[in-house]
Backbone as CSV, one residue per row, in Angstrom:
resi,resn,N_x,N_y,N_z,CA_x,CA_y,CA_z,C_x,C_y,C_z
1,MET,36.534,50.383,73.859,36.700,48.925,72.870,35.024,49.255,72.373
2,LYS,35.122,48.491,71.103,33.997,48.628,70.355,32.850,47.616,70.957
3,VAL,31.574,47.685,71.034,30.417,46.196,71.341,31.328,44.770,70.276
4,ILE,31.882,45.037,69.368,31.814,44.213,68.501,33.051,43.058,69.195
5,GLU,34.264,44.308,69.400,34.979,43.683,69.696,34.947,43.018,71.643
6,HIS,34.095,43.479,71.584,33.486,42.742,73.147,33.048,41.472,72.821
7,LEU,32.481,41.302,71.996,31.643,39.712,71.423,32.956,39.100,71.358
8,GLU,33.763,39.506,70.098,34.939,38.673,69.522,35.945,37.993,70.729
9,ARG,36.189,39.346,71.883,37.289,38.676,72.660,37.041,37.872,73.916
10,ALA,35.684,37.907,73.797,35.040,37.432,75.202,35.671,35.665,75.681
11,LYS,36.046,35.554,76.617,36.574,34.600,77.396,35.305,33.445,77.924
12,GLU,34.410,34.646,78.218,32.980,33.881,78.464,32.033,34.704,78.493
13,PRO,30.915,33.845,78.589,29.321,34.925,78.202,29.340,35.927,78.659
14,LEU,28.811,37.152,78.216,28.552,38.183,78.541,27.334,38.525,78.959
15,ILE,26.785,39.419,79.744,25.508,40.073,80.029,25.534,41.629,80.347
16,SER,24.936,41.966,79.182,24.929,43.411,79.060,23.341,44.147,79.407
17,PHE,23.120,45.472,79.262,21.924,45.931,79.896,21.240,47.140,79.441
18,GLU,20.331,47.282,79.109,19.354,48.693,78.640,18.578,49.316,79.632
19,ILE,18.902,50.965,79.738,18.351,51.448,80.799,17.686,52.800,80.073
20,VAL,16.769,53.310,80.460,16.087,54.469,80.265,16.320,55.770,80.689
21,PRO,16.508,56.509,80.656,16.698,58.029,81.429,15.892,58.593,81.961
22,PRO,16.487,59.233,83.168,15.235,59.586,83.718,13.984,60.299,83.118
23,LEU,12.840,60.859,83.383,12.033,61.795,82.785,12.613,62.867,82.808
24,ARG,12.252,64.238,82.211,12.570,65.445,81.933,12.300,65.881,83.708
25,GLY,13.120,66.658,84.566,13.004,67.028,85.833,12.777,66.053,86.727
26,GLY,13.191,64.412,86.362,13.277,63.879,87.524,14.072,63.677,87.996
27,ASP,14.331,63.004,89.084,15.401,62.483,90.231,16.826,61.734,89.778
28,PHE,17.969,62.119,89.203,18.775,61.707,89.041,19.691,60.782,89.902
29,LYS,19.108,60.904,91.067,19.687,60.207,92.269,19.502,58.488,92.097
30,THR,18.136,58.283,91.493,17.666,57.173,91.426,18.567,56.393,89.882
31,MET,18.475,57.412,89.062,19.463,56.678,87.954,20.664,55.920,88.090
32,MET,21.515,57.021,89.159,22.699,56.979,89.558,22.616,55.571,90.376
33,ALA,21.375,55.168,91.173,21.860,53.794,92.169,21.536,52.755,91.112
34,LEU,20.840,52.636,89.927,20.470,52.045,88.936,21.729,51.432,88.618
35,ILE,22.496,52.702,88.083,23.909,52.287,87.596,24.608,51.818,87.851
36,GLU,24.611,52.047,89.590,25.701,51.445,90.752,25.718,50.336,90.594
37,ASP,24.201,49.753,90.724,23.678,48.255,90.554,24.322,47.574,89.597
38,LEU,24.237,48.258,88.830,23.983,47.211,87.562,25.649,46.903,87.005
39,ALA,26.809,48.059,87.443,28.038,47.947,87.208,28.588,47.143,88.128
40,GLU,28.239,46.614,89.306,28.304,45.375,90.089,28.786,44.437,89.335
41,HIS,27.784,43.766,88.455,27.557,42.786,87.207,29.020,42.871,85.997
42,LYS,29.609,44.125,86.107,30.824,44.355,85.160,30.062,43.977,83.754
43,PRO,29.461,44.647,83.402,28.889,44.560,81.888,29.899,45.361,80.993
44,PRO,29.903,44.654,79.874,30.923,45.194,78.743,30.080,46.488,78.180
45,PHE,28.952,46.560,78.223,28.397,48.181,77.584,27.088,48.266,77.950
46,ILE,26.259,49.111,78.217,25.070,49.691,78.744,24.456,50.515,77.607
47,ASP,23.472,50.131,77.198,22.275,50.654,76.622,21.095,51.955,77.032
48,ILE,21.700,52.920,76.488,20.648,54.389,76.961,19.718,54.743,76.106
49,THR,19.061,54.149,76.029,17.226,54.855,75.014,17.665,56.504,75.043
50,SER,16.608,56.749,73.670,16.529,58.108,73.625,15.087,58.205,72.823
51,HIS,14.564,59.477,73.590,13.416,59.281,73.192,13.013,61.031,72.623
52,PRO,12.494,61.086,71.557,11.690,62.155,70.681,10.914,62.663,71.222
53,ALA,10.797,63.979,70.819,9.767,64.719,71.305,8.259,64.430,71.225
54,VAL,6.969,64.626,71.915,5.886,63.976,71.654,4.884,65.246,71.404
55,GLU,3.443,64.790,71.189,2.589,66.132,70.524,1.629,65.687,71.482
56,ASN,1.289,66.646,72.263,0.021,66.706,73.198,-0.511,67.508,72.750
57,PHE,-1.754,67.886,73.234,-3.236,68.745,72.692,-3.548,69.043,74.021
58,VAL,-3.696,70.496,74.483,-3.973,70.829,75.957,-5.158,71.935,75.460
59,GLU,-6.340,71.657,76.437,-7.686,72.173,76.327,-7.165,73.603,77.033
60,THR,-7.341,74.693,76.330,-7.352,75.814,76.516,-8.574,76.531,76.736
61,PRO,-9.123,78.072,76.856,-10.325,78.498,76.779,-10.524,78.726,75.253
62,ASP,-9.496,79.148,74.829,-9.518,79.162,73.312,-9.817,78.129,72.048
63,GLY,-9.674,76.928,73.044,-9.703,75.593,72.531,-8.744,74.842,72.644
64,TYR,-8.470,73.691,71.763,-7.271,72.991,72.130,-6.015,73.495,71.277
65,ARG,-4.942,73.138,72.079,-3.509,74.015,71.631,-2.504,72.841,71.521
66,ARG,-1.932,72.833,70.222,-0.772,71.789,70.265,0.722,72.101,70.931
67,VAL,0.872,71.172,71.823,2.056,71.502,72.701,2.910,70.133,72.207
68,VAL,4.326,70.438,72.158,5.295,69.495,71.880,6.354,69.524,73.002
69,LYS,6.618,68.202,73.640,7.460,68.636,74.951,8.305,66.892,74.298
70,ARG,9.945,67.600,75.214,11.148,66.627,75.334,10.589,65.606,76.689
71,LYS,10.499,64.066,76.593,10.152,63.506,78.010,11.238,63.293,78.794
72,ARG,12.642,62.597,77.750,13.789,62.170,78.421,14.984,62.944,77.936
73,PRO,15.152,63.985,78.208,16.497,64.563,77.560,17.710,64.253,77.612
74,GLY,18.097,63.394,78.542,19.147,62.922,79.381,20.037,61.687,78.718
75,THR,19.836,61.362,77.481,20.786,60.163,76.869,22.093,60.633,76.956
76,LEU,22.586,61.882,76.297,23.996,62.185,76.377,24.617,62.415,77.734
77,GLY,23.981,63.131,78.635,24.444,63.051,79.833,25.022,61.676,80.290
78,VAL,23.740,60.676,80.708,24.045,59.101,81.263,24.953,58.551,80.155
79,CYS,25.138,58.345,79.278,26.294,57.878,78.676,27.344,58.561,79.229
80,ALA,27.524,59.731,78.878,28.937,60.627,79.491,29.399,59.963,80.906
81,LEU,28.353,59.735,81.907,28.477,59.167,83.281,29.109,57.841,82.841
82,ILE,28.448,56.792,82.309,28.785,55.574,82.424,30.169,55.081,81.643
83,GLN,30.130,55.979,80.785,31.615,55.810,79.764,32.682,56.416,80.878
84,ASN,32.769,57.427,81.385,33.725,58.105,82.315,34.243,58.061,83.352
85,LYS,32.896,57.837,83.952,33.091,57.492,85.844,33.394,55.361,86.108
86,TYR,32.426,55.044,85.045,32.502,53.720,85.768,33.171,52.764,84.409
87,ASN,33.854,53.420,83.438,34.636,52.752,82.436,33.806,51.817,81.747
88,ILE,32.702,51.935,81.716,31.551,50.993,81.116,31.423,51.495,79.341
89,GLU,31.288,50.921,78.726,31.149,51.061,77.055,29.615,51.913,77.370
90,ALA,29.128,52.979,76.999,27.685,53.421,76.798,27.577,53.284,75.366
91,VAL,25.985,53.019,74.895,25.851,52.722,73.473,24.366,53.269,73.637
92,PRO,24.263,54.662,72.971,23.425,55.431,73.167,22.421,55.091,71.886
93,HIS,21.220,55.164,72.114,20.002,54.922,70.797,20.061,56.319,70.509
94,VAL,20.351,55.885,68.806,20.242,57.093,67.790,19.016,56.694,67.020
95,LEU,17.852,57.505,67.062,16.600,57.458,66.284,16.113,58.310,65.273
96,CYS,15.603,57.516,64.287,15.027,58.757,63.112,13.698,59.312,63.420
97,LYS,12.749,58.870,64.412,11.711,60.026,64.733,12.272,60.732,65.340
98,GLY,11.624,61.835,64.858,11.748,63.038,65.880,13.139,63.625,65.591
99,PHE,13.690,63.363,64.641,15.066,63.976,64.555,15.488,64.077,62.948
100,THR,15.746,65.595,62.800,16.448,65.607,61.238,17.826,64.845,60.939
101,ARG,18.488,64.780,59.926,19.413,64.343,59.502,20.509,65.057,60.063
102,GLU,20.313,66.213,59.898,20.955,67.441,60.580,21.389,67.172,62.069
103,GLU,20.352,66.831,62.991,20.447,67.083,64.289,21.143,65.649,64.782
104,THR,21.097,64.331,63.804,21.783,63.293,64.064,23.132,63.272,64.041
105,GLU,23.495,64.015,62.853,24.843,64.576,62.526,25.548,65.195,63.733
106,ASP,24.685,66.403,64.268,25.671,66.964,65.513,25.536,66.180,66.562
107,PHE,24.506,65.123,66.823,24.549,64.269,68.031,25.547,63.490,68.086
108,LEU,25.922,62.711,66.712,27.179,61.984,66.680,28.403,62.638,66.728
109,ILE,28.215,63.956,66.377,29.625,64.844,66.586,30.054,64.803,68.100
110,GLU,28.944,65.325,68.757,29.434,65.131,70.354,29.424,64.227,70.742
111,LEU,29.024,62.729,70.223,29.612,61.700,71.007,30.544,61.166,70.846
112,ARG,31.217,61.614,69.494,32.805,61.348,69.100,33.370,62.703,70.256
113,PHE,33.262,63.500,70.574,33.817,64.633,71.428,34.159,63.607,72.852
114,LEU,32.925,63.008,73.170,33.310,62.354,74.429,33.563,61.205,74.591
115,GLY,34.364,60.817,73.195,34.723,59.395,73.069,33.793,58.422,73.050
116,ILE,32.657,58.356,72.994,31.733,57.319,72.941,31.848,56.988,71.532
117,ASN,32.022,55.789,71.169,32.224,55.433,69.804,31.053,53.640,69.278
118,ASN,30.158,54.006,70.086,28.711,52.722,70.173,27.586,53.088,69.307
119,ILE,26.819,52.900,69.006,25.673,53.454,68.654,24.593,52.357,68.561
120,PHE,23.212,52.660,68.827,22.375,51.242,68.606,21.487,52.463,67.259
121,ALA,21.427,52.004,66.610,20.026,52.922,65.455,19.067,52.436,65.344
122,VAL,17.908,52.988,65.768,16.564,52.287,65.536,15.645,53.357,64.656
123,ARG,14.685,53.267,64.134,13.642,54.068,63.737,13.182,55.250,64.866
124,GLY,12.583,54.113,66.029,12.030,54.580,66.983,10.279,54.621,66.710
125,ASP,9.670,54.835,67.766,8.207,54.921,67.970,7.558,55.545,67.577
126,ASP,6.314,55.954,66.956,5.447,56.804,66.294,4.950,57.802,67.717
127,THR,5.466,59.091,67.987,4.723,59.943,69.094,3.793,60.664,68.632
128,GLY,3.730,61.246,67.164,2.485,61.806,66.679,2.905,63.013,66.383
129,TYR,4.654,63.199,66.572,5.106,64.375,66.130,6.313,64.248,65.289
130,GLU,6.248,64.831,64.152,7.637,64.641,63.209,8.119,66.226,62.906
131,LYS,9.283,65.966,63.342,10.062,67.232,63.100,10.063,67.852,61.624
132,PRO,9.896,69.219,61.819,9.941,69.713,60.276,10.749,69.523,59.526
133,VAL,10.815,69.063,58.564,12.053,69.193,57.274,11.744,70.153,56.320
134,GLY,12.754,70.218,55.452,12.756,71.362,54.331,13.499,72.594,54.434
135,THR,13.994,73.483,53.804,14.734,74.733,53.883,15.795,73.727,54.233
136,GLY,16.471,73.153,53.433,17.589,72.381,53.815,17.783,71.619,54.661
137,ARG,16.914,71.075,55.279,17.126,69.773,56.383,16.272,68.763,55.639
138,SER,16.598,67.386,56.593,16.087,66.011,55.841,15.691,65.160,57.195
139,ALA,15.366,63.992,56.652,14.998,63.405,57.898,15.166,61.603,57.368
140,ASN,15.528,60.805,58.038,15.925,59.457,57.704,14.569,58.973,58.141
141,ARG,13.999,57.990,57.153,12.764,57.122,57.295,12.801,56.259,57.952
142,TYR,13.659,55.108,57.321,13.831,54.197,58.145,15.280,53.813,58.948
143,ALA,15.135,52.586,59.473,16.364,52.249,60.319,17.916,51.990,59.428
144,SER,17.677,51.521,58.620,18.505,51.291,57.328,18.963,52.866,56.807
145,ASP,18.445,53.812,56.650,18.573,54.836,56.280,19.645,55.496,57.177
146,LEU,19.425,55.664,58.633,19.946,55.874,59.514,21.206,55.453,59.623
147,ILE,21.494,54.420,59.323,22.818,53.562,59.575,23.657,53.765,58.279
148,ALA,22.867,54.103,57.406,23.660,54.386,56.108,24.279,55.650,56.174
149,GLN,23.414,56.733,57.093,23.947,57.907,57.596,25.371,57.889,58.141
150,ILE,25.123,57.158,59.485,26.299,56.871,60.156,27.686,56.142,59.673
151,ALA,27.325,55.031,58.429,28.535,54.360,58.004,29.003,55.389,57.013
152,GLY,28.412,56.276,56.613,28.805,57.644,55.797,29.737,58.360,56.654
153,MET,29.512,58.897,57.934,30.331,59.614,58.475,31.598,58.742,58.759
154,ASN,31.633,57.107,58.918,32.638,56.556,59.104,33.736,56.839,57.793
155,ARG,33.106,56.998,56.872,33.995,56.907,55.383,34.113,58.622,55.618
156,GLY,33.758,59.558,56.262,34.159,60.853,56.504,33.295,61.613,55.673
157,SER,32.094,61.112,55.266,31.139,61.840,54.610,29.890,62.610,55.541
158,TYR,30.171,63.988,55.542,29.171,64.517,55.980,28.207,65.339,55.576
159,LEU,27.052,65.601,56.116,26.171,66.526,55.355,26.800,68.139,55.443
160,ASP,26.939,68.759,56.443,27.892,69.792,56.030,29.179,69.453,55.484
161,THR,28.967,70.354,54.292,30.629,69.622,53.458,31.395,70.820,53.522
162,LEU,31.416,71.727,54.529,31.983,72.650,54.680,32.912,72.489,55.920
163,LEU,32.366,71.081,57.112,32.767,70.651,57.774,34.225,70.068,57.529
164,ASN,35.374,70.282,58.391,36.395,69.939,58.125,36.766,69.099,59.303
165,ALA,36.239,67.518,59.027,36.506,66.335,60.023,36.792,65.195,59.774
166,ASP,37.722,64.438,60.390,37.815,62.924,60.162,36.999,62.179,60.366
167,PRO,37.186,61.275,59.484,36.113,59.659,59.403,35.787,59.505,60.705
168,THR,34.859,59.411,61.193,33.843,58.999,62.477,34.649,57.444,62.586
169,ASP,34.249,56.469,63.768,35.033,55.114,63.876,33.662,54.425,65.095
170,PHE,32.231,54.405,64.563,31.226,54.184,65.344,31.049,52.636,65.034
171,CYS,30.898,51.954,65.980,30.479,50.822,66.079,28.885,50.767,65.881
172,ILE,28.155,50.086,64.861,26.776,50.319,65.043,25.969,48.848,65.232
173,GLY,25.165,49.177,66.234,24.063,47.679,66.356,22.668,48.293,65.893
174,ALA,22.020,47.551,65.418,20.664,47.249,65.053,19.393,46.443,66.075
175,SER,18.450,46.719,65.466,17.427,45.800,66.563,16.820,45.170,65.164
176,GLY,16.518,43.661,65.820,16.006,42.543,65.106,14.499,42.020,66.088
177,TYR,13.383,41.149,65.382,12.136,41.140,65.685,12.087,39.651,65.817
178,PRO,12.507,38.906,66.652,11.935,36.941,66.654,10.919,36.681,66.185
179,GLU,9.769,37.988,66.954,8.356,37.513,66.400,7.713,38.672,65.876
180,LYS,8.487,39.163,64.750,8.330,39.843,63.812,8.060,41.517,63.981
181,HIS,8.672,42.420,63.463,8.032,43.964,63.862,6.467,43.799,63.565
182,PHE,5.849,44.605,64.261,4.403,44.364,64.012,3.819,44.901,62.736
183,GLU,4.603,46.158,62.203,3.923,46.512,61.222,4.244,45.742,59.766
184,ALA,5.609,44.489,60.065,6.140,43.698,58.873,4.387,42.991,58.538
185,PRO,4.538,42.172,57.346,3.393,41.263,56.575,3.599,39.618,57.091
186,ASN,4.878,39.626,57.591,5.381,38.281,57.550,7.081,38.101,58.215
187,LEU,7.231,37.150,58.978,8.570,37.297,59.397,9.801,37.137,58.755
188,THR,9.326,36.191,57.798,10.620,36.517,56.496,10.782,37.981,55.933
189,THR,9.746,38.599,55.475,9.732,40.199,55.161,10.728,40.785,56.293
190,ASP,10.392,40.497,57.368,10.952,41.346,58.538,12.544,41.050,58.181
191,VAL,12.723,39.829,58.135,14.240,39.333,58.344,14.875,40.168,57.099
192,ARG,14.505,40.274,55.968,15.072,41.162,55.234,15.012,42.532,55.253
193,MET,14.379,42.987,55.893,14.891,44.386,56.557,16.113,44.461,57.279
194,VAL,16.053,43.280,58.393,17.330,43.342,59.040,18.361,43.432,58.488
195,LYS,18.780,42.415,57.021,19.496,42.389,56.143,19.976,43.562,55.381
196,LYS,19.113,44.294,55.303,19.258,45.761,54.978,19.854,46.835,55.906
197,LYS,19.545,46.573,56.959,20.339,47.231,58.164,21.686,46.638,58.191
198,VAL,21.969,45.267,57.885,23.561,44.765,58.067,24.305,45.527,56.431
199,GLU,23.378,45.263,55.475,24.344,45.825,54.692,24.574,47.581,54.040
200,ALA,23.692,48.064,54.845,23.698,49.409,55.301,25.171,50.042,56.220
201,GLY,25.494,48.706,56.766,26.169,49.112,57.913,26.610,48.252,59.325
202,ALA,25.300,48.147,59.820,25.255,47.286,61.322,26.208,46.111,61.405
203,GLU,26.700,46.036,62.662,27.650,44.907,62.917,27.287,43.925,63.719
204,TYR,26.458,44.572,64.268,25.409,43.482,65.267,23.740,43.746,65.373
205,ILE,23.080,42.539,65.950,21.774,42.973,66.217,21.339,42.177,67.880
206,VAL,20.838,43.017,68.530,20.199,42.868,69.626,18.548,42.868,69.221
207,THR,18.096,41.604,70.166,16.721,41.505,69.412,15.746,42.561,70.445
208,GLN,14.441,42.124,69.749,13.169,42.739,70.973,13.224,41.329,71.551
209,MET,12.861,41.923,72.956,12.487,40.647,74.141,11.792,39.773,73.644
210,PHE,11.728,38.748,73.979,11.130,37.192,73.790,10.952,36.323,75.132
211,PHE,10.115,35.757,75.327,10.222,35.021,76.477,9.886,33.244,76.136
212,ASP,10.217,32.992,74.868,10.064,31.590,74.336,11.119,31.699,73.672
213,ASN,12.275,30.872,73.965,13.618,30.927,73.399,13.519,29.997,71.754
214,GLN,12.506,29.854,71.629,12.154,29.055,70.073,12.336,29.807,69.138
215,TYR,11.721,31.398,69.445,11.720,32.564,68.420,13.017,32.688,68.135
216,TYR,13.815,32.775,69.462,14.990,33.345,68.947,15.871,32.778,68.483
217,PHE,15.750,30.850,68.343,16.729,30.196,67.165,16.038,30.195,65.960
218,ASP,14.875,30.087,65.873,14.390,30.098,64.822,14.423,31.371,63.955
219,PHE,14.685,32.758,64.490,14.549,33.913,64.065,16.625,34.052,63.488
220,VAL,17.169,33.232,64.208,18.994,32.993,63.645,18.810,32.466,62.729
221,ASP,17.952,31.321,62.868,18.182,30.401,61.443,17.733,30.806,60.310
222,LEU,16.547,31.618,60.449,16.145,32.404,59.179,17.449,33.818,58.694
223,CYS,17.755,34.019,59.761,19.018,35.378,59.523,20.196,34.735,58.660
224,ARG,20.260,33.564,59.567,21.538,33.078,58.544,21.268,32.149,57.076
225,ALA,20.179,31.958,56.804,19.671,31.513,55.510,19.613,32.622,54.831
226,GLU,19.338,33.791,55.154,19.179,35.037,54.343,20.635,35.668,53.974
227,GLY,21.577,35.333,54.843,23.077,35.838,54.369,23.137,36.818,55.570
228,ILE,22.498,36.551,56.568,22.768,37.832,57.598,24.401,36.898,58.278
229,ASP,25.454,37.388,58.817,26.048,36.663,59.371,26.829,37.475,60.773
230,VAL,26.189,38.385,61.246,26.310,39.207,62.171,25.985,38.735,63.464
231,PRO,26.447,38.951,64.655,26.493,38.298,65.778,24.856,38.758,65.948
232,ILE,24.271,37.907,66.371,22.444,38.347,66.947,22.451,37.884,68.428
233,ILE,22.486,39.285,69.293,22.277,39.226,70.864,20.715,38.922,71.182
234,PRO,20.535,37.800,71.996,18.977,38.016,72.821,18.689,39.002,73.300
235,GLY,17.643,39.151,73.427,17.346,40.279,74.065,16.058,39.924,75.282
236,LEU,16.287,39.906,76.391,15.434,39.194,77.717,14.982,40.466,78.656
237,LYS,13.888,40.010,79.032,13.387,40.770,80.001,12.569,40.290,81.260
238,VAL,12.798,40.510,82.178,12.274,39.657,83.496,11.173,40.322,83.934
239,LEU,10.004,39.456,84.007,8.474,39.893,84.115,8.478,40.191,85.801
240,SER,8.001,41.090,85.956,8.361,41.958,87.454,6.582,42.070,87.894
241,SER,5.810,42.282,87.063,4.496,42.697,87.921,3.235,42.549,87.299
242,VAL,2.101,42.662,87.657,0.743,41.614,87.287,0.832,42.519,85.876
243,LYS,0.517,44.054,86.156,0.290,44.909,85.188,1.312,44.344,83.634
244,GLN,2.390,44.057,83.916,3.181,43.763,82.550,2.983,42.675,81.499
245,LEU,1.898,41.650,82.266,1.050,40.569,81.636,0.328,41.175,80.647
246,SER,-0.226,42.576,80.973,-1.072,42.524,79.491,-0.179,44.066,78.878
247,SER,0.662,44.830,79.623,1.466,46.198,79.103,2.734,45.220,78.095
248,ILE,3.224,44.473,78.506,4.417,44.090,77.584,4.049,43.633,76.110
249,PRO,3.045,42.433,76.054,2.211,42.294,74.895,1.821,43.166,73.758
250,ARG,0.922,44.573,74.662,0.920,45.367,73.694,1.571,46.109,73.598
251,THR,2.558,46.733,74.218,3.559,47.861,73.948,4.614,47.083,73.075
252,PHE,5.178,45.961,73.143,6.009,45.498,72.565,5.517,44.429,71.524
253,HIS,4.979,43.910,71.520,4.026,42.837,70.156,5.040,41.526,70.510
254,CYS,5.157,41.039,71.623,5.484,39.964,72.220,4.412,38.805,72.925
255,GLU,4.802,37.743,72.818,4.024,36.887,73.490,4.745,36.569,74.550
256,ILE,3.668,36.408,75.609,3.912,35.499,77.016,3.599,34.366,77.336
257,PRO,4.284,33.219,77.349,3.710,31.604,76.794,2.399,31.756,77.982
258,GLN,1.839,30.400,77.760,0.569,30.161,78.505,0.963,29.955,79.960
259,SER,2.222,29.256,80.320,2.435,28.713,81.301,2.756,29.964,82.343
260,LEU,3.860,30.417,81.578,4.338,31.729,82.324,3.072,32.899,82.743
261,ALA,2.326,33.000,82.221,1.424,33.902,82.399,0.208,33.200,83.339
262,GLU,-0.076,32.005,83.070,-0.628,31.021,84.366,-0.426,31.167,85.590
263,GLU,1.155,30.804,85.815,2.148,30.875,86.817,2.039,32.592,87.589
264,ALA,1.837,33.139,86.944,2.155,34.389,87.196,0.978,35.309,87.883
265,SER,-0.285,34.988,87.473,-1.436,35.070,87.283,-1.894,34.635,88.872
266,LYS,-1.359,33.414,89.426,-1.554,32.982,90.458,-1.187,33.542,91.874
267,MET,-0.123,34.673,91.506,0.917,35.338,92.682,-0.316,36.305,93.184
268,GLN,-0.363,36.541,94.623,-1.174,37.528,94.996,-0.628,39.011,95.139
269,ASP,0.928,39.143,94.723,1.285,40.315,94.536,2.181,40.775,93.387
270,ASN,2.976,41.465,93.449,4.101,41.918,92.230,5.347,41.597,92.909
271,GLU,5.544,40.769,94.013,6.766,40.530,94.779,6.624,38.771,94.129
272,GLY,5.383,38.335,94.394,5.328,36.965,93.540,5.490,36.949,92.021
273,VAL,5.038,37.721,91.491,5.226,37.429,89.945,6.805,37.986,89.602
274,ARG,7.214,38.867,90.577,8.726,38.818,90.126,9.263,38.114,90.289
275,ASN,9.084,37.068,91.509,9.798,35.378,91.607,9.742,34.572,90.624
276,VAL,8.432,34.575,90.180,7.910,33.525,89.281,8.957,34.195,87.647
277,GLY,8.945,35.343,87.718,9.482,36.335,86.631,11.307,35.897,86.057
278,VAL,11.681,35.967,87.607,13.168,35.673,88.173,13.331,33.879,87.515
279,GLU,12.595,33.092,88.228,12.761,31.996,87.663,12.771,31.477,86.655
280,TRP,11.807,31.947,85.634,11.361,32.134,83.826,12.677,32.396,83.463
281,ALA,13.165,33.590,84.031,14.416,34.138,83.096,15.747,33.776,83.395
282,THR,15.893,33.159,84.437,17.227,32.223,84.483,17.291,30.934,83.922
283,GLN,16.037,30.130,83.665,15.865,29.332,83.024,16.154,29.383,81.573
284,GLN,15.446,30.505,80.817,15.690,30.848,79.258,16.817,30.881,79.330
285,THR,17.580,32.084,80.201,19.094,32.127,80.011,19.867,31.549,79.818
286,GLN,19.698,30.281,80.867,20.817,29.147,80.748,20.403,28.117,79.830
287,GLN,19.257,28.186,79.240,19.229,27.818,78.224,19.791,27.902,76.739
288,LEU,19.773,29.184,76.814,20.443,29.757,75.723,21.931,29.497,75.694
289,LEU,22.884,29.672,76.963,23.810,29.631,77.295,24.519,28.350,77.008
290,ASP,23.562,27.251,76.991,23.648,25.721,77.250,23.577,25.326,75.614
291,LYS,22.683,26.663,75.119,22.908,26.305,72.973,24.127,27.100,72.297
292,GLY,25.030,27.452,73.225,26.727,28.362,72.806,26.242,29.640,72.473
293,VAL,25.303,30.125,72.855,24.530,31.960,73.037,26.095,32.600,73.686
294,ARG,26.448,33.331,73.299,27.911,34.041,74.334,27.445,35.582,74.900
295,SER,26.638,36.117,74.361,25.847,37.098,74.995,25.008,37.190,75.518
296,VAL,24.246,37.981,76.447,22.733,38.193,76.603,22.341,39.643,77.021
297,HIS,21.324,40.335,76.461,20.951,41.500,77.015,19.713,41.355,77.849
298,PHE,19.870,42.366,78.935,18.736,42.283,79.465,17.881,44.130,79.588
299,TYR,16.728,44.182,79.381,16.166,45.360,79.442,15.598,45.621,80.611
300,VAL,16.042,46.517,81.267,15.888,47.139,82.817,14.947,48.305,82.631
301,MET,14.059,48.702,83.790,13.914,49.839,83.435,14.522,50.595,84.706
302,GLN,14.246,50.738,86.023,14.054,51.467,87.054,14.898,50.855,88.214
303,SER,15.153,49.717,87.884,15.526,48.967,89.221,15.978,47.438,88.285
304,ALA,17.136,47.521,89.380,18.588,46.138,88.999,17.763,44.799,89.866
305,LYS,16.665,44.763,90.684,16.818,44.060,91.556,16.116,42.669,90.820
306,SER,15.588,42.747,89.846,15.229,41.271,89.306,16.321,40.728,88.635
307,VAL,16.877,41.698,87.673,18.026,41.077,86.647,19.046,40.748,87.545
308,SER,19.317,41.330,88.739,20.324,41.034,89.488,19.918,39.472,90.472
309,ALA,18.601,39.247,90.604,18.397,37.890,91.082,18.766,36.900,89.982
310,VAL,18.345,37.139,88.601,18.629,36.189,87.673,20.231,35.780,87.427
311,ILE,21.023,36.967,87.794,22.573,36.951,87.540,22.902,35.985,88.412
312,GLU,22.656,36.021,89.696,22.862,35.320,90.796,22.412,34.352,90.805
313,LYS,21.591,33.841,90.299,20.960,32.322,90.355,21.477,31.365,89.080
314,LEU,22.222,32.348,88.278,23.060,31.557,87.080,24.272,30.994,87.582
315,LYS,25.069,32.336,88.648,26.377,32.084,89.318,26.113,30.474,90.499
316,LYS,25.136,30.099,90.700,25.406,28.838,91.361,25.420,27.665,91.171
């Protein structure tokens, strides 16, 4: 079933998740355990992030040498596992950064062979490495370009004109930023970029994480005023360590409210911070549900402990 169909048919609020594949050469047992834990909550879908190659410079006796490494190559395998073993819709992230349009087409064809028909299209982070193009190869610059390519495949338009393939049937999701994308000059301009994604073919939006619901409500109002009428799913994160008080704002460009930061800073260890984070996320989620939000998306790293605690509190 497509994500958009889950949203349309839901009789009660939906809770979905986003996970990160293990590092290259990492222990897949940890990922299996995480999926098992999340599957118990019967999510309609699970997003799996994708990561491009990264560029490093290694010092050698002859000077510095440029080395390109793939850090997390397991997106396709994790998707197949989630969808075929657990009967949960897998939503792989497809990126502009680090991939040519030709590689994207090949990846999407592989997903179709696996029966995976949900896609989350994002530009991706700048890793310092750009895939060489030319000699007949090309790249998508923005998420709206990537979405247009996927939507084109849904209409039967392929880059490989010799490819005798039927149209695909991907449901396309895209990202939104309640506190604006850090590169956007202002929120209004950023919302118009979201509109471009929808006009290109995005059928729903999942927001970047936020810790103050007012940012989400204001963002939705701006989107609706701009004529964006697709579902906008709030993305939440449970604060679970002292380091996240600085790493989350730095990495994701979102604000941690003063009251949450002060309460978490009083804790003596990460367990105490996690308890504060769980309570905050529970209240945040409940407020969203009380305001009529029908679906919530949690960003999960390598453990389901925090988000499971939130879900259990919501049941009481």
